[in-house]
DRENDO-719710 format. One line per field, with one value per residue (C-alpha): x, y, z; residue in three letters. Coordinates in Angstrom, 1 decimal, padded with zeros to 4 digits. Each point is the difference from the previous one (the first is absolute). Example, Ala and Ser with C-alpha at 12.3 -4.5 7.8 and 13.67 -1.06 7.14 Angstrom:
X = (012.3 001.4)
Y = (-004.5 003.4)
Z = (007.8 -000.7)
rest = (ALA SER)
This chain:
X = (083.1 001.2 000.7 -001.3 001.3 001.3 -001.8 001.1 000.7 -003.3 -000.3 -000.4 -002.6 001.7 -000.1 -001.5 000.7 -001.1 -003.8 -002.2 -001.3 003.7 001.6 003.3 002.0 -001.1 000.7 003.4 000.7 -001.7 002.8 000.7 000.9 002.6 001.5 003.0 000.8 -000.3 003.7 -000.6 -003.2 001.4 000.9 003.9 001.5 003.4 003.3 001.4 003.0 001.7 000.8 -000.3 -003.8 -000.6 001.9 -002.2 -003.2 000.8 000.7 -003.5 -001.7 001.9 -000.6 003.5 000.0 003.1 000.0 000.8 003.6 001.0 004.0 001.1 003.1 001.9 002.2 002.1 003.0 -001.2 -003.3 -002.3 -002.0 -002.4 -001.2 -002.4 -000.9 -003.3 -000.3 -001.9 001.6 -001.0 -001.3 003.2 003.4 002.3 003.1 -001.1 -001.1 003.7 002.1 -001.6 -001.6 001.2 003.5 -000.3 -001.3 002.4 002.8 000.8 -002.0 002.9 002.7 -001.8 001.5 -002.8 001.9 -000.7 -002.7 000.6 -002.2 -002.7 -003.0 -001.4 001.0 000.2 -003.7 001.1 003.5 -001.3 -002.9 002.3 003.5 -000.2 -002.4 000.7 -003.9 -002.1 -003.3 000.1 -003.1 -000.6 -002.4 -002.1 -002.8 -000.4 -002.2 002.8 002.4 -002.0 -000.9 003.6 001.0 -002.7 000.7 003.8 001.5 002.6 -000.8 002.7 -000.9 001.8 000.2 -001.4 -001.7 -003.6 001.0 001.0 001.7 -000.9 002.1 -001.3 001.5 -003.2 001.8 -002.2 -000.2 -002.4 -000.8 001.4 -000.6 -001.7 -002.3 -003.2 -001.9 -003.8 000.7 002.7 000.7 001.7 002.0 000.7 001.7 000.4 000.4 -003.2 -000.7 001.3 -001.8 002.3 -000.9 003.1 000.8 -003.4 000.4 003.6 -001.3 -002.3 002.9 001.9 -002.2 -001.5 003.3 -002.1 000.4 -003.5 -001.2 -001.1 000.2 -002.2 000.1 -002.2 -000.7 -003.3 -001.8 -000.2 001.8 002.2 001.5 000.1 001.9 -002.0 001.2 -001.4 001.9 -001.1 001.6 -000.7 -000.7 -001.6 -002.5 -003.4 000.3 -003.5 000.1 003.7 -002.0 -003.0 002.7 001.4 -003.4 -001.1 003.2 -000.5 -003.0 000.6 -000.1 000.9 002.4 002.3 000.5 001.7 -000.2 -001.3 -003.0 -001.4 001.1 -001.9 -002.9 -000.3 000.6 -002.1 -003.0 -002.3 -000.2 -002.9 001.2 001.9 002.3 003.1 000.4 003.6 002.7 002.6 003.5 003.2 001.9 002.1 -000.4 -003.6 -000.2 002.5 -002.2 -003.1 001.6 001.3 -003.6 -000.9 -001.2 001.4 001.6 -000.5 002.6 -000.5 002.9 -000.3 -001.4 001.2 -003.3 -000.4 -003.1 -000.7 -002.8 -002.3 -000.5 -002.0 -002.2 002.5 003.1 -000.6 000.2 003.3 002.9 003.9 001.1 -002.6 002.8 003.1 -001.5 -001.0 -003.1 -001.8 000.9 -001.5 -003.1 -000.3 000.5 -002.3 -003.2 000.9 -000.3 -003.4 -001.1 001.3 -002.0 -003.3 000.8 001.0 -003.4 -003.0 001.2 -001.5 -003.4 000.0 000.3 -002.5 -002.8 000.6 -000.5 -003.0 -001.8 001.2 000.9 -001.1 003.1 002.5 000.5 -001.9 003.3 001.4 -003.6 000.0 003.8 -001.3 -003.2 001.8 002.9 -002.8 -002.0 000.8 001.1 -003.1 000.8 -000.8 002.3 000.2 000.6 002.7 001.8 -000.2 001.3 003.2 000.9 -000.4 002.1 002.4 000.3 000.7 002.8 001.4 000.0 001.7 002.8 000.7 000.2 001.9 003.6 001.8 001.4 -003.4 -002.6 -000.1 000.2 -003.1 -001.8 000.6 -000.4 -002.8 -002.2 001.2 -001.0 -003.1 -001.1 000.2 -001.3 -003.0 -000.6 000.1 -001.7 -003.2 -000.1 001.2 -000.1 003.4 -000.4 -000.7 003.5 001.3 -002.5 001.9 003.3 -000.3 -001.5 002.8 002.6 -001.3 -000.3 003.9 000.8 -001.1 003.5 -001.3 -001.3 -002.8 -001.9 000.3 -001.7 -002.6 -001.1 000.0 -002.6 -002.0 000.1 -002.5 -002.7 000.2 -000.9 -003.0 -001.1 000.4 -001.6 -003.1 -000.3 001.9 001.9 -002.2 001.5 003.6 -000.9 -001.5 002.7 002.6 -002.4 000.3 003.6 001.0 -002.7 001.8 003.6 -001.3 -000.8 003.4 002.6 003.7 000.9 -002.2 000.5 -002.6 001.0 -000.9 002.5 001.1 -003.2 -002.5 000.3 001.4 003.5 001.0 003.5 000.6 -000.9 003.0 001.3 -003.5 -001.1 002.7 003.9 001.1 003.9 002.0 000.6 -003.6 -000.6 001.0 -002.9 -001.2 -003.3 -002.2 -002.1 003.1 002.4 -001.3 003.1 003.2 -002.5 002.8 002.9 002.7 000.7 -001.1 002.0 003.6 002.5 001.1 003.5 002.9 001.1 003.3 001.9 -001.2 001.0 003.6 000.0)
Y = (026.2 -001.6 001.3 -001.1 -002.1 001.6 000.3 -001.6 001.9 000.7 -000.9 002.4 000.3 -000.9 002.1 -001.3 000.7 003.4 000.2 002.8 001.4 -000.6 002.9 001.5 -001.4 -003.1 000.4 001.5 -003.3 -002.3 -002.3 -003.6 -001.7 -002.2 002.5 002.1 003.6 001.6 -000.4 -003.6 -000.2 001.6 -002.7 000.1 001.2 -002.0 001.2 -000.3 -002.0 002.8 003.4 002.3 -001.0 000.3 003.3 001.2 -001.5 002.2 003.2 -000.6 -000.6 002.9 002.5 001.0 001.2 002.4 -001.6 -003.4 -000.9 -002.7 -000.8 -002.8 -001.6 -002.8 -002.9 -002.5 -000.3 001.3 001.7 -002.8 000.3 003.1 001.3 003.0 001.4 001.5 002.6 003.3 002.8 001.6 -003.4 -002.0 000.8 001.3 -000.4 -003.4 -001.0 001.3 -001.4 -003.2 -001.4 001.8 -000.1 -003.8 -000.7 001.7 000.1 -002.8 -002.8 000.1 -000.1 -002.4 -003.7 -002.0 -002.9 -003.0 002.2 002.4 003.2 -001.2 000.7 -003.9 000.8 004.1 -000.2 -002.1 001.7 003.2 -001.5 -001.5 001.5 003.7 002.0 000.8 000.6 -001.1 000.0 -002.0 -001.4 -002.3 002.0 -002.1 002.6 003.6 000.8 -000.6 001.8 003.1 -000.6 000.4 002.1 002.4 -000.7 001.3 -003.7 -000.2 -002.7 -002.2 -001.8 -001.8 -000.9 -003.7 -000.3 -000.3 001.6 002.4 001.4 002.7 001.6 001.8 004.0 001.8 003.6 002.6 003.1 -000.1 002.1 -002.2 -001.3 003.2 001.2 -000.9 003.0 -001.2 -001.7 001.9 -001.8 001.5 -003.0 -003.0 -000.6 002.9 -001.7 -000.2 -002.0 001.5 -000.2 -003.3 -003.4 -001.5 002.6 -000.6 -003.3 000.0 002.4 -003.1 -002.7 002.2 -000.2 -003.4 -002.4 -003.1 -002.4 -000.9 003.8 -000.4 002.4 -001.0 002.5 000.3 002.2 001.9 002.0 -000.4 003.3 000.7 -003.5 001.4 -002.1 -000.7 -002.5 -001.4 -000.6 -002.3 -002.3 -003.9 -001.4 003.0 000.7 -001.6 -001.8 000.8 003.7 -000.3 -001.8 002.3 003.0 -001.7 -000.9 003.3 001.5 -002.6 001.6 003.3 000.5 003.6 002.2 001.9 -000.5 003.9 -000.7 -001.9 001.6 -001.5 -003.7 001.2 001.0 -003.2 -002.4 001.8 -001.8 002.6 002.7 002.0 000.5 003.2 -002.1 -001.4 -003.6 000.2 001.5 002.0 001.3 001.2 -001.0 -003.4 -000.8 000.0 -002.3 -002.3 000.1 -001.0 -003.0 -001.1 -000.2 -001.9 002.4 000.6 002.9 000.9 002.2 001.5 001.1 003.9 001.2 000.3 -000.7 -004.2 -001.6 -002.3 -002.5 -000.5 002.7 000.8 003.0 000.2 -000.2 003.5 001.3 -001.5 001.6 -001.7 002.4 -001.7 -002.9 002.1 002.0 -001.4 -001.8 002.8 002.4 -001.6 -000.8 003.4 000.9 -002.4 001.2 003.6 -001.6 -001.3 002.8 002.4 -002.3 000.9 003.2 000.7 -002.2 001.3 003.6 002.1 -002.1 -000.1 003.6 000.6 -002.6 001.9 003.2 -000.1 -002.9 -000.8 003.6 -001.3 -002.1 002.9 001.7 003.4 002.5 -001.8 000.1 003.7 000.5 -002.2 001.7 003.5 -001.2 -001.0 002.7 001.7 -003.5 000.0 -003.6 -003.4 -002.1 -002.4 002.5 001.5 -003.1 -000.7 003.2 -000.7 -003.4 000.2 002.9 -001.5 -002.9 002.1 001.5 -003.3 -001.2 003.4 -000.8 -003.3 001.2 003.3 -000.2 -000.7 003.1 002.0 -002.8 -000.1 003.8 000.4 -002.8 001.5 003.6 -000.7 -002.0 002.9 003.0 -001.5 -001.3 003.4 002.0 -002.4 000.9 003.5 000.3 -002.0 -003.0 -002.9 000.2 -000.2 -003.4 -001.5 001.1 -001.8 -002.9 -000.5 000.7 -002.9 -002.6 001.1 -000.7 -003.2 -001.4 000.0 -001.8 -003.4 -001.7 -000.6 002.2 -002.2 -000.3 003.8 000.4 -002.6 002.2 002.9 -001.3 -001.7 003.6 001.8 -003.3 000.6 003.8 -000.5 -002.8 002.4 002.8 -002.4 -002.0 001.5 -002.2 -002.8 000.5 -000.3 -003.4 -001.3 001.0 -002.0 -002.8 -000.5 000.7 -002.8 -002.5 000.7 -000.4 -003.4 -001.0 001.3 -003.0 000.7 -003.1 -002.0 001.0 001.8 003.8 000.7 -003.1 -000.1 002.0 -002.1 -002.5 000.6 -002.0 000.3 -001.2 003.3 002.4 000.7 001.7 001.8 002.9 -000.8 -000.9 -002.1 -000.2 -001.8 -003.2 -000.6 000.2 -003.6 -001.2 000.9 001.4 -003.1 000.8 001.0 -002.6 -003.5 -001.9 001.0 002.3 000.3 002.5 -000.8 -003.0 000.9 -003.3 000.9 -002.3 -002.7 000.5 -002.1 -003.2 000.6 -002.8 001.9 003.3 -001.0 -001.8)
Z = (159.2 -003.0 -003.2 -003.5 -002.1 -003.1 -002.8 -003.4 -002.8 -001.8 -003.5 -002.5 -002.5 -003.6 -003.0 -003.0 -003.3 -001.7 -000.6 -002.0 003.9 001.6 001.5 -000.9 002.8 -000.7 -003.7 000.9 002.4 -002.4 -001.0 000.0 003.2 -002.0 -001.7 001.3 -001.1 -003.4 -000.8 000.5 -001.7 -003.2 -002.7 000.0 -002.8 -000.4 -000.7 -003.7 -001.0 -001.8 002.3 -002.9 000.2 003.6 000.1 -002.8 002.1 003.3 -002.0 -001.9 003.4 002.3 -003.2 -000.1 003.4 000.6 003.5 -000.9 -000.6 -002.4 -000.2 -002.6 000.2 -001.9 002.0 -001.2 -001.9 -002.8 001.2 -000.8 003.3 000.0 003.0 001.4 003.0 001.1 002.9 000.7 000.7 003.4 001.6 -000.6 001.7 -002.7 002.2 000.8 -003.7 -001.4 002.5 000.7 -003.4 -002.6 001.3 000.7 -003.2 -002.6 002.2 003.3 -002.1 -003.1 002.9 002.7 000.3 -001.1 000.3 -002.4 -001.8 -002.9 -000.3 -003.0 -001.4 001.7 003.3 000.5 002.0 002.7 000.3 000.3 002.5 002.1 -000.1 -001.4 001.8 003.5 001.0 002.2 -001.5 -003.1 -001.9 -003.1 -002.4 -003.0 -000.9 -000.5 002.6 002.5 -002.3 000.2 003.8 000.9 -002.2 001.1 003.3 000.2 -000.5 -003.1 -002.3 -002.1 -003.4 -002.3 -003.6 -000.7 003.8 000.8 003.6 001.5 003.4 002.0 002.6 002.9 -000.3 001.4 001.5 -000.6 002.1 002.5 003.7 002.3 003.1 002.2 002.8 -000.2 -000.6 000.7 003.2 001.8 003.4 003.1 001.1 -002.4 -003.4 -002.6 -003.4 -002.1 -003.0 -003.4 -003.6 -000.7 000.2 001.2 002.4 001.9 000.5 000.6 003.1 001.3 -000.8 002.2 003.3 -000.3 -001.0 000.2 -003.3 000.3 -001.1 -003.5 -002.7 -003.0 -003.2 -002.5 -003.3 000.2 -002.9 -003.1 -001.5 003.2 001.0 003.7 002.1 003.2 002.9 003.0 002.9 002.8 002.7 -001.0 003.6 001.2 -002.9 -000.1 -003.2 -001.3 000.5 -002.1 -002.9 000.5 -000.8 -003.0 -001.4 000.1 -001.7 -002.3 -001.2 -001.0 -003.3 -000.5 -002.5 002.4 003.7 001.3 003.4 002.6 000.0 -003.0 001.7 003.1 -001.4 -002.0 002.5 003.0 001.5 -000.2 -002.3 001.4 003.4 001.4 001.9 -001.6 000.9 -001.8 002.3 -002.1 001.2 -000.9 003.2 -000.1 003.6 -000.1 -002.7 001.6 003.4 -002.5 -001.3 003.1 001.3 -002.9 -002.5 -003.8 -001.3 -003.9 -001.6 -003.2 -002.1 -000.3 003.1 003.7 001.1 001.2 000.4 003.0 000.3 001.8 001.9 002.5 002.2 002.3 -002.2 -000.8 003.1 000.8 -000.5 -000.3 002.7 002.3 000.2 000.7 003.2 003.1 000.3 002.4 -002.6 -003.0 001.4 000.9 -003.3 -001.3 002.1 -001.3 -003.8 000.3 002.3 -003.0 -002.4 001.4 000.6 -003.7 -000.9 002.3 001.5 -002.6 -000.7 004.4 -000.1 -002.5 001.7 003.4 -001.1 -002.6 002.0 003.2 002.2 003.1 000.2 -000.1 003.2 000.3 000.2 -002.9 -002.0 000.4 -001.4 -002.9 -000.7 000.2 -002.6 -002.2 000.6 -003.7 -001.8 -002.6 -000.8 001.9 001.8 -003.2 -002.2 001.8 000.8 -004.0 -001.0 002.7 -000.8 -003.4 -000.2 002.5 -002.2 -003.2 002.0 001.1 -003.7 -001.0 002.7 -001.5 -003.9 000.4 -000.3 003.7 000.3 000.3 000.4 003.9 000.3 -002.2 001.6 003.9 -001.0 -002.8 003.1 002.4 -002.0 -001.3 003.3 001.9 -003.3 -000.3 004.3 -000.3 -003.2 002.2 -002.5 002.7 003.7 001.8 001.8 -003.8 -000.5 003.2 -000.9 -003.8 001.6 002.5 -002.8 -002.3 002.4 001.5 -003.8 -000.3 003.1 -002.0 -000.9 -003.4 -002.3 -001.8 003.3 000.5 -003.5 001.4 002.6 -002.1 -002.2 002.7 002.3 -003.0 000.7 003.8 -001.1 -002.1 002.8 002.7 -001.5 -001.1 003.1 002.6 002.5 -001.0 -003.4 000.9 002.2 -003.1 -002.3 003.0 -000.4 -003.6 000.1 002.2 -002.0 -003.0 001.7 001.2 -003.8 -001.2 -000.8 -000.8 -002.1 002.3 003.5 002.0 -000.1 003.2 000.9 003.3 001.4 -001.6 -000.2 003.7 000.2 003.7 -001.1 -002.4 002.3 001.3 -003.2 -001.1 002.2 002.7 -001.0 002.9 000.0 -002.2 002.3 000.3 -004.5 -000.2 -002.7 -003.4 -000.9 000.0 -003.4 -001.8 000.6 000.6 -000.1 002.0 002.6 002.6 -000.4 002.6 002.1 003.7 001.3 001.5 -001.9 002.0 001.6 -001.2 002.0 001.8 -002.2 -002.6 001.1 000.5 -003.4)
rest = (UNK UNK UNK UNK UNK UNK UNK UNK UNK UNK UNK UNK UNK UNK UNK UNK UNK UNK UNK UNK UNK UNK UNK UNK UNK UNK UNK UNK UNK UNK UNK UNK UNK UNK UNK UNK UNK UNK UNK UNK UNK UNK UNK UNK UNK UNK UNK UNK UNK UNK UNK UNK UNK UNK UNK UNK UNK UNK UNK UNK UNK UNK UNK UNK UNK UNK UNK UNK UNK UNK UNK UNK UNK UNK UNK UNK UNK UNK UNK UNK UNK UNK UNK UNK UNK UNK UNK UNK UNK UNK UNK UNK UNK UNK UNK UNK UNK UNK UNK UNK UNK UNK UNK UNK UNK UNK UNK UNK UNK UNK UNK UNK UNK UNK UNK UNK UNK UNK UNK UNK UNK UNK UNK UNK UNK UNK UNK UNK UNK UNK UNK UNK UNK UNK UNK UNK UNK UNK UNK UNK UNK UNK UNK UNK UNK UNK UNK UNK UNK UNK UNK UNK UNK UNK UNK UNK UNK UNK UNK UNK UNK UNK UNK UNK UNK UNK UNK UNK UNK UNK UNK UNK UNK UNK UNK UNK UNK UNK UNK UNK UNK UNK UNK UNK UNK UNK UNK UNK UNK UNK UNK UNK UNK UNK UNK UNK UNK UNK UNK UNK UNK UNK UNK UNK UNK UNK UNK UNK UNK UNK UNK UNK UNK UNK UNK UNK UNK UNK UNK UNK UNK UNK UNK UNK UNK UNK UNK UNK UNK UNK UNK UNK UNK UNK UNK UNK UNK UNK UNK UNK UNK UNK UNK UNK UNK UNK UNK UNK UNK UNK UNK UNK UNK UNK UNK UNK UNK UNK UNK UNK UNK UNK UNK UNK UNK UNK UNK UNK UNK UNK UNK UNK UNK UNK UNK UNK UNK UNK UNK UNK UNK UNK UNK UNK UNK UNK UNK UNK UNK UNK UNK UNK UNK UNK UNK UNK UNK UNK UNK UNK UNK UNK UNK UNK UNK UNK UNK UNK UNK UNK UNK UNK UNK UNK UNK UNK UNK UNK UNK UNK UNK UNK UNK UNK UNK UNK UNK UNK UNK UNK UNK UNK UNK UNK UNK UNK UNK UNK UNK UNK UNK UNK UNK UNK UNK UNK UNK UNK UNK UNK UNK UNK UNK UNK UNK UNK UNK UNK UNK UNK UNK UNK UNK UNK UNK UNK UNK UNK UNK UNK UNK UNK UNK UNK UNK UNK UNK UNK UNK UNK UNK UNK UNK UNK UNK UNK UNK UNK UNK UNK UNK UNK UNK UNK UNK UNK UNK UNK UNK UNK UNK UNK UNK UNK UNK UNK UNK UNK UNK UNK UNK UNK UNK UNK UNK UNK UNK UNK UNK UNK UNK UNK UNK UNK UNK UNK UNK UNK UNK UNK UNK UNK UNK UNK UNK UNK UNK UNK UNK UNK UNK UNK UNK UNK UNK UNK UNK UNK UNK UNK UNK UNK UNK UNK UNK UNK UNK UNK UNK UNK UNK UNK UNK UNK UNK UNK UNK UNK UNK UNK UNK UNK UNK UNK UNK UNK UNK UNK UNK UNK UNK UNK UNK UNK UNK UNK UNK UNK UNK UNK UNK UNK UNK UNK UNK UNK UNK UNK UNK UNK UNK UNK UNK UNK UNK UNK UNK UNK UNK UNK UNK UNK UNK UNK UNK UNK UNK UNK UNK UNK UNK UNK UNK UNK UNK UNK UNK UNK UNK UNK UNK UNK UNK UNK UNK UNK UNK UNK UNK UNK UNK UNK UNK UNK UNK UNK UNK UNK UNK UNK UNK)
C-alpha cells in the first residue's frame, strides 16, 4: 500500500483592512503588510546635538521616574566633554554598570594608551566605541524611540554632548526565577529543567540542545505599550520556508497595546477561534520544543512567560509526551494507547451512563441493573441532573484547589470531594454509582499530557451529556460524528489537524499511535517538513582504503 503524497501548505485567507462590519479579532490584526512593529512605525525623533536638551527630553518623557538613573560627568583635560549615562534601576546590572561602564569612562579612559590619538571632543565618540567599553553588545542609537527601548529593557545608554548619536551597552541583569523543574508537564524519566520568564535564558536552553549553525533565532517587539520581545526559532534547512513566512506574517499583523503572556500570541495567530480544540501547542519543557524544531516545527518564545508556543500543532501532538522517547518503544506505545483510551473515557463515560440507564436498560446485565435500580430507588433526580450536579461540583472543587494556597489547596480538593460525595450519597441526592462514574471521568481527564486538551474534553463532556439525555446512544454517536467532522475541518497553519490519519500517510504511522524504535524513525513528518525529510543517513560509511589507513 502506497502512502499519499504530502499535501502542500494550504493558503490561508488574507485579512483585509478594517471595515465597519469587521470582527474585533480582524481589527486587532489589521495592519499593513509592508509595515513592521509599532516601534518601527512610529515617527523617529532624532537626538539633539546638545546633551542638556536630550536629558531634559528624557526626564520629561519618563516623568522624573525614580527608577531611571541619570549620571552626568565630564571628560577631557579641562572637563570640556560632557557625557551622561542612563539606565533603569532593577533592570540593569549595577555591578556591571559601575565596574565596566562608569569605571571605564571615568578612570580607565584617562590612563589608556591611545597612541597618536588625543582625547578630545572630536574623537571621543570613536574612542569610547572602539577602545573604552569592555562589553560584548554595543549598538548605535540615532533616535529617542531606540533610546527609550534600550533604557527600559535594562541596557545602559551613553549620550555625549555635540553628537547626534549615542551608544547602548548590554547590561541587562534583573532578578529572575532561574531554571527550575516544570510544574505543568512532569516526567519520570527525562530532563528536569524548564523554561523561565527570561527570553534569553529560554533561547539558551534550546540552543544548548541544538548546536546547529542553521538554528535561526529572530526577535522582534510586539505591543505598542509593552514592547515585548518575541522570538521565533526554527532550523533553516528543516522548516518549510512557506511555514516560516506564514508565522512571520501572522506575527507582523498583530496590532495590540500589550503582550503579557504567550496566550495573547496564541489567541491572535491561531487558525480557528471558535473551536474547543487547541491548534497551537504550548509547553514548559525545552526538550519538547527542541524535538518539535528538529521535526520542522517553529517555536515562538515570548519574554515574561515560561510557556513556549510550537506550531503547527496537530491532534496527535497533544497525546505525545517527551517521555515517550526516553522509554522503550513498547512501553511508550502502551502508554499512548492508554492516553487515547482515557480521552474517550473522560469524554463519554457520564453520557454513556445517562444513555444506558435512561433509554437502553436492556443493554445492562440483569444483576447489575437490579443493583443500579436499588441504588437509585431513593434518588429524586433523573440521571442527567444527577450527573450535572456532580460534574459541576467537581469542577468547582478542582478550580478551588488550583486557586487556594498550595499548603491547603490539595487537601481541600481531596477532602471536599470525599466529604461532599459521601454526604450526598447518604442524603439520597445522588447514587453511589454516579460517584464512581464522575471519579473515573475526572481521573481520566488528568491523563492527557497537555492541560489545554484536558480543558477541551471538559467542555465537550457536557454537550455529550445533553445529547445522551435527549437521544440516548444515538445522540452520543451523532455527537462523535459531528466532532470528527469538526476535527477534519480544522487546520493548524495550513496543515490538516488530523494528519497523518486524515489524510492517511503510511510512513508517518511509525510515530503516531505506535512509537517504533528509534532506529526506524529516520524520517520527519511529511506534511510539516518538505525540505530535509530524512533525519539520519542509514547508509553505512565507506571504510578507508589500506593506503589511507596507513597514512
